[in-house]
N, C-alpha and C positions, 0 to 999 in steps of 0.2 A: 677120306672118312667125311666128307658132305654126303647130308643128309641122313645122318646117325645118330641116333639119340645114345648119347656116352653110357654105356654101365659106370658106375662110381659105384670103390669100396671104399669104407674111414677105417683107418688102426688107430686106436686108442679114443676110446668112449671117453673121455675125462670132460670138464670144462668146455674146452675149446669145440670139441667136435658139435654142440649148436650152431655157431657162426657156417660152419664146414656144412653141416645138412642145410641148414634153412637158404643158404645161399644157392645150394644144388638145386632143392626144391624148387625155387623163386627161378628156374631155368628149364620147365620140366619138356620142349622143345629142345634144349640141347642136350640136357641127362637124368637121369631114374638111379633113383641110389637100389643099389643090392644086395650091400652086407657092409658093414661092422665087426671089426672085432677087437677083444681087448679083453685078455689076461685074466679081469674080474668078470668071469659069466655074469651074473648080478646085474652087474655096471653093462656089457651088452645087451644085453636082452634088454633091460631099462630103455639104451639106445636105439635099437631096431622099435619098439612098440612104440616110446613118445616121438620117432622123428619120421617113422614109415620105411623101414627098408627093409628087404624084405628077407632075410637074413641073420642071424648072429652068430657069430662060433671064437672063441678063444685064442685059433692058431690064426695069428696072423700069416702063417705058410698055404692053410688050407684057400684065404682070400688070391692071396695072391695067384695061387694054383687056379681060380675060376677064368672059364672061360667067354663068361656074360666079364666081366670085369675089365673095363678098357683104360681106366684112369684111377690112382689110389691119390686121398688127404693123408696125412701123415700128422697126428696129432698127441704124439706120444711125447716123453717129454725125452728135454733137447739131446739128454746122455743117448739116447737110442736113435736119434734121430740120422746117424751116418751109417750107420749099421742097417736098417731099412728102407733106404732109399737105393743105397748099392742095390740091396736084396728085390727090391723092388725093381726098379733100372734092369737090371741082368733077367727077372723073369719078365718083361717087354711092358709092363706096367707103364703110362705116363704118370708124374709124380707131380704133385703139388704139397709140400712139408712146411711147416711153421716155421716160424723163427726158434733160435738163430739156427741155418742150416745146418749148421756142428758146434760143440765146444773146444775144437782145436783146429787149427789152419793144418795139420795133418789128417786130420779124418774130410775137411774140405776138399780137398787135392785128391782124398779116392771118391768120390763123388764124381770132382771134375772129371775123375782120368775113367770111371763107370757112363760117364756121360757120352763124353769122348766115342768111344768103343760102340756105342748103340745112336750113333749122330737122330736114325729115325723118332725116338723117344724124347719127348717133350720134358723137361724137368724145370721144376721154375721153386721159388722160395714167394710165402706170403708177408710180402715187403707192402703192405696194403695203401703208406700213404701214397704212393706212387701212381696209383690208381685213383687217387683224391684231387678231385675237378679243384680245389683251391691249391694246393701242393703243385700241383701243373700250372695252374696260371702264373704261382712265384715264380717257377722254373722257365715259365717263357719271355716273362717279364725282363727277368736277369739275362735271359740268351739274345733276347733282342734289344737291349739296349736301357728298358724305360726305368733304370733305375744309376745308368753308369752303370762303372767298372764297379762289380763288388768289391769291397774294402772288409769288412770285420765283418761277423756274424757271433752270434754267442749263441749256447744250446741248452736249456733249462728244464730239467725230469724230477722233478722233487713233488714227492706224494710220503705215505705214514704206512708199512702192514704192519698188521698187528705180529710179536712173534709167533703167536698160532700158526699161521701163514707157513713159518719155516719149519716148523716142527711136526703139521700135519705131513707132511711126506718125507719119507727117507731121502737123504741127500738133496734136499734143498739148499741154491745157496751155497752146492757147494765147488770148488773148481773142479770132480772129478764127474760130476752128477750134470751141474747146471752149467761147465764153463765159466761160473763167476758170478757177481753178485749185479749190484742196479747194475751197471754198463750193459752189459750180454745180456739178463733178460729183461728189465724195463725202461732199456734208453735205446735198446740198438734199431727203434724204427726213426728215433731221431737222427743216430748218425747214420744211415740211410740215408735219413732226406737230406740230409748235412750234403756229404758229397753228392748226393743227385744235383740241388742245387748250387755248391762251390767247383764240384770237381776235384780231381786225384789229387788226395794227400801227402805228401813228401817228407813231414815229420808231427811229430808226436813226441810230446811229453805230458808228466801226468804224477799225482799224489793222493794217496787215497787210503782209506783205514775201514779201523769196524769201530763205531762207535755205539751201538744198543741194538741193533738185533741179534740172534739167536742165529748166525752163520760162520761159517769158514770163510765165506771171502766175503770181499767189499760191502758197506751196506753207503756208503760215500766216497764219490773219487771229485777231485777237479783237477782238469787239464786246460791243454792249448794245442791246436792241430796248426797247420799249415799248408799249404793247400799250390800245388804246381799255378803259378803265375801273379805268386807271392801272397795271393789275403790270408789272413788269420784269422778263426776262430776260438771262441774261449768254452770250456765245457763244464757245467756245475749240475752235477748229480746225485744225487741221495734218495734211500729209503725211509730217513729219518725225520722227516718235513714234519712242520705243523699243518702245513696248508699244500693242496696239490698245485704243481703247475707245469704244463707242457707249452714249451715256447722255443721259437726260433725266430731270432731279429735278425737282420741281415739290414750292413747299410753299405750305402752303395755311394756312389760319386755326387752323384745327382741327387736320389730319393732314398725310404728306409722304407722298412714295412715289415713288420712284425707278425709274425706266424702263431695263432697261439689256439690251444682249445683242447677237449676231452676227444682223444683217439677209440676211446672207448663208442662215445656218442658220432663217431663220424662227425662230428661238425664245428666248423672251423672260421675265426678272423680275420681278417687281413687288413686290419688298419694300415694307410699309405701315409708317410713321413716329408712332406715337402715344401719347396720354401712356396707359397701361395697357392691358394685351393686352387686355382685354374688347375698349376700344373698337378694338383692332387686326386682332380677330376678328372683330368685329364689318363692317368695313369690306370685308375678304376677303369676307364670307360674302356681303355683299351683289353685291360685282360680279361673282365666279364664277358667281352664282346669274341678274346679269346678261347676261355672258359667259362661256360656259363656257370650260376650258383646253381650247384643241385634244392631235390624237394626238399623242405625243411621237416625233418622223423617227427618234427612236434607240431605239424598245423591239426588244423582243426576235423580235414579232412583223413588224415592219418589218424586221428583217436577216432574219430568214427568208425572207419572200419577195424578198428582193434574192437571196440565195444559188441560192436555186428558177433565177431566172429566169438568175441565172451560171451555174450548173450545166446546163441549157437550149439557153447560150447565147441568150436572147431579151437585151433591151435592157430594164430594170428598168424601169417606167413610174409616176413618184409617183401617189398620191392627187390628189382636185384640190382635199385643204385646206391643201397644203403648197405652197411654194415660191411661182410666181407666177397659181399652180391658182385660191385665191380671186377675185385682179384678174379674171383674165378670165375666168371663170364670171359675175360680175357685170357687164361689161362685154357678152358673152353674151345673159344676161340682159336685158339693157336693150334691145338690139334688138328681141331678139322678143317686150317687151314695148313697145316704142314710146317708150320712155327713162323717166326720166332717164338720162344718161351718169355713172358712177360717179366719176368726176375731170372738169366740161366744161369746155373750152379757159376762159373766166374765173377756174374755182377754177384749175387748174394755172397759169395765169398770176402766184397769189398768192407763191408761194414765189420764185419769177422774179424777181418784184417787188422782194419784203425782200431778194434776194441782191441786187439792183441799186442798193437803197436804201445796203447796207455797202458794197461795192465806192465807190462814190457817193463816201462819206465817208469813207472811205479817202485816196481821190485828192484831194479840195480839202480835207477840215480841216474839214469841216461836220460837223455834227451836219443828218440831211436827215429832211426831214416826208415823211411817207409819209399818202393813193396819191400814187404819179405817174404823171405822164398822159409825153405829144412834150414835152414843155418841162423833161425830165428831162434834165440835159448828158449821160449815159449810154443816154438810148435808143435809138440805133441805134447801141450799142457803143464799146467804151474809147478803138477809132480813129479817131472819131467825137468826141471828149470835147473841149470847150471850156472852158478854164479861167476859175473862172469869177471877175466883174471890180468883184469887192468882198472888204472885208479877208472872212476864213475866220469862222464865229463859234470862239470857242473852245471845247474838247471838252474834257466835266467831265473830273477823274481822281479 
């Protein structure tokens, strides 16, 4: 597809459509917005007018049947992801789907199987932290040994959701519709980043509860993970907090790093902790040389461009280095190059697998071994859970 501008369709015109539409519009040499589909005709029409789609429709099958659409973004609620991804693959469309890829491992494996049947179709999932220079920089520092062997990590995902958030959409925060609560909906990006940084999980354990929020699934989960090679990580996730925090701390044999920031703004800090200022500066210099800092979204030039756009009564389109831009660009470039996908189905499955292991541990009171297959008690979801017929393994305190 070298030299071709790809026709883009988006299924789902909720809040997340903005990030996809603006990212595609920031790359007119690679993509053009053709159609948006949503079961709500008013929402579909509003997205068409606001973001510049050529057409709007209420049936996603109409969109998938269009010959002028080469790729689709799936921006619907999590419970519909797997069926829509499989349908798009079977229609021969390249697919970029929002997180999580599915609500159960069984659904995730349906996607993997469909992608295997159509190897020429690029299928990827939105884990945009993988495209973020700061996260890539930390991964490089770990792989290159600048921190020494990675020993311990700590993931913290804390925020406060209003009760109206869960009441506004039927099934939000439920096991069937969303696949879970804070872990699979708010912390899934950090789980994916943790796997990217620390490697393959081999054991997991957790406890969870629903303290405050009007939801079926968990609003709080605490857990731990052991990785291949012996490294450990703790998890602290809640939507009941008074203060927002997204962070990943990594302690190595020689140095440590704290990755913190708001994923919505895609701006992260990465202070290094080492013995002596010289060692700290050397690690920082090496990391910045390998992965330079991205432009500051709050720079004076950005503010000026926003102001000019407002005066001219035009929508300001962020550059392709912001928000979903880098991830969408990698998806488009992978289509042009014929692969590989930025986050293919098997890779997208890994964070869902870890979330499922944490849920199974919290439900059963056992330590769960990974990888998980069809014999996992939560393979088809919490509503299909079968209690273990053996005494649970004591969870270490």
